[in-house]
N, C-alpha and C positions, 0 to 999 in steps of 0.2 A: 584701482588697487586699494585706495584709502577706504572706500566703501566696504570692500571685502574685509579689511582689517577690523573696521568698526563692527561689522556683522559678526565676525568670529568672536570678538571680545564679548559682545552682548549675548550671543547664543550659548555661552558657557553656562549661564544660569537658567536656561530654559527648562531643565528637568524639574519635575515636581519634587523629587527628593534631593534637590541640589544642596540644601543645608547639610544633609547627612553625607553626601559625596564630598563636599568641601571640608567637613570635619575630618573624615578619614584621610583625605588627601593631604590636609595640613599636618596631621599627626605623622604621616609617612614622610613628608618633606622635611619635617623637623627632626627626624630620627634616621636620616639616610646613612649616618656614620655607622649604624648597626648592620649595614649591608643588606639584610633581608628587606627592610622597607625600600631600599633603592631598587632591589630586584622587582618588588611588587609594583613600584612606580614605572619601571621599564615595561612590565607587562601591561600596565594600564595605558601606557603610550600606544601600544599596539592596538588596544581596544578602541582608543579614540580614532586612530587611523582607519580602522575597519568600519566605523560608524558611518552610516549614510548621511548625506547633507541634511535631510529633514529629521533625522533622529535626535532625540534629546541627548544631553551629555551622559555617557555610560556610567554605571556605578562600579562598585568593587565586589560584586557578588562572584561566586565561583573562584575562591582564592587559589585553588589548585591550578586552574587554567591560567590565572594571572601569573603564578609562580613559574609555570612551564614556559609561557611566552617570555617572562622576564629573564629567565636563565638563558634562553636562546638569544634574546636581544643583547644581553650582556656579552655573550660569546661573539656576536657580530661586532659590537663596539670594540672589544679588545682586539679582534683581528684587524679591524681597519685603523686602529690607533697604534699599531705596532711601530710605525716610523716615529711617532711622537715619543712613545715610551722608550724607544732605543736612543733617541737624541737626548732625552732628559737623563737617561742612565749614563750615557757617555759624559754629559756635562757634570753630573754629580761625582763620577769617578775621577774626573780631571781636577775637580776642586781641591782634592786632597793631595795633588801632586805639588811638590816643593818648587816654587818659582826659581828660575835660573838667576834672574837679576837679584842682586843683594845677597847672593849665596857666598860660599867659601871662596870660589875662584875670584870673584870681584873684590872681596874684602882683602884678599892676599895680594892683589895687584896694585899696591901703592895708592889706594883710595881713588878709583876712577871718578870721573865727573858725575854729578847728579843727573845730568841729562842722559848719559849713557846708561846709568843704572835704571832710570825710569823707563827708558826705551826697551831695555831687555825685560823688565817686569811686564811691560805691555805685551811684548811678543810672547812671553810665557803664558799670559792669561788669554791670548787670542783664541786658542782652541776651545777654552771654556765658554767664552762669549759666543763663538761660532755655533757651538752645540746648542746653547739655549736660544739663540736667534733662529736656528733651524727648527727647533721645537715650536717656537712661536709662529713661524711661517707655515709649518705643516699642520698645526692645530685646526685652522679653519678648513683646510683642504680635507683633512680626515673627518671633520665634523660633517662636511657636505656629503662626501661619499658614503659615510656610515648612515646618514639620514636617508639617502636614496636606497641603499641596500636594505635598511630596516623596513622602509616602506614597501619594497618589493616582497619581503618576507610577509609583512602584515597583510597585503592584498592577495597574495597567492597562497599563503599558509604553507609554504614550503621553504625549509631552511636553505636548500640549494639555490633558491632564487636570489638570495642575498649575496651569494658568492659566484654568480654567473657574471664573470668579469666583463665580457663583451656587452651584455645587456645593461649592466650597471653603468658602464662607461658611456654607452650610447645615450642613456637617459640623462646622465650627468652633464654630457657635452651639449645638451639642448639649451638654447638661450632662455626659453620659457621656464625650464626647470630652475635655472639659476635665479631668474627673477622671482619666482615663487619662494624659493628657499631664502633669498635675501629678505623678503617681506616677513616670513615667519621668524627668521633670525632677528629681525628688528624688534618684533614683539617680545621675543624671549629676552633680548638684551635690555630693552626698556623696562621690562618687568623685574629684571635682576637689579637694576639701579634703584627702582622703587623699593624692592625687597631689602636691599642693603640699607636704605634710609629708614625703612620701617623697623628694621632690627635694632636700631639705636634707641627706640622708644623705651622708657622705663617700664619694667615689669612685663608688659605684654609684647615687648619687642621681638623676641624669638618666635613667638606664635604668629604675630602679624607678618613678619618676614617670610615665614614658612607658607602662610596663606597666599601671599602675593606670588611667591615662587610657584606654588601649585596652580594658581589661577593663570599666571602667565604661560606656564608650560602647556596647560590644556588649551588655551586660546591659540598659541602658536601651532600646536599640533592640529587643531581643528582647521585653522587657516590653510596649513600645508596640505592636509588630507583633502580638503574641499577643492583646492586648486588642482591637485593631481588627479582626482576623480573626474573633474571637468575636462581635463585634457584627454583622459582615457576615453570618455564618452564622445568627445569631439572627433577623435581619431577613428573610433570604431564606426561612427556615422558618416565619415568622409567617403565620397564616392570612389570606388576603385576603378582603375583603368580597364577598359574592355579587353577581354582575352583575344589575342590575335589568332587568326586561323592558321 
């Protein structure tokens, strides 16, 4: 697996026009707050997933196709992240609720003890904490399932493939898929740490951070796509049981 990660990282720069691809990708990564660049990056992710193992890193040609895929992938991500969005929404709505502890009832009851006051404050904030903890727990689960769903869309070029619940769950429940996703997630996480550090550099910080972000994203997607295609080929070449008479 370490060798596969190293290969995926090195293969990102294999394309002859890699400097141009890196420049465009860096500019998009640096301006994702404008939404459209984020959509184009989502479309580019699909293009990387569709590339064969021996193909060089794809470019950003055919912007219309990138945008189309990007919009579809954005829809897939939003659909699979609904539980997280809901949990965060509940948490934010509860933040504005006035806590019971320390309120009028307690102040009017001959100054209750500080311990009781603090305990009631804790109880009143428990739903808020629970909502955000739920969001934190659900985030990696939604990220995993949305990655599997997006990959199904990318390889089959059918939006319905991303929402075939039984097929997505069957793939996601496979231990090999989990291992491959963890490897790709490790590359993405490590690159995010490097990008955060690079962003603190004077003058060139934002540009350097965006470059590392794009590079890490491409390497992670390349590794994930490579492993998923290998599994597909292995399964398609596996001998089938002879038909019984």
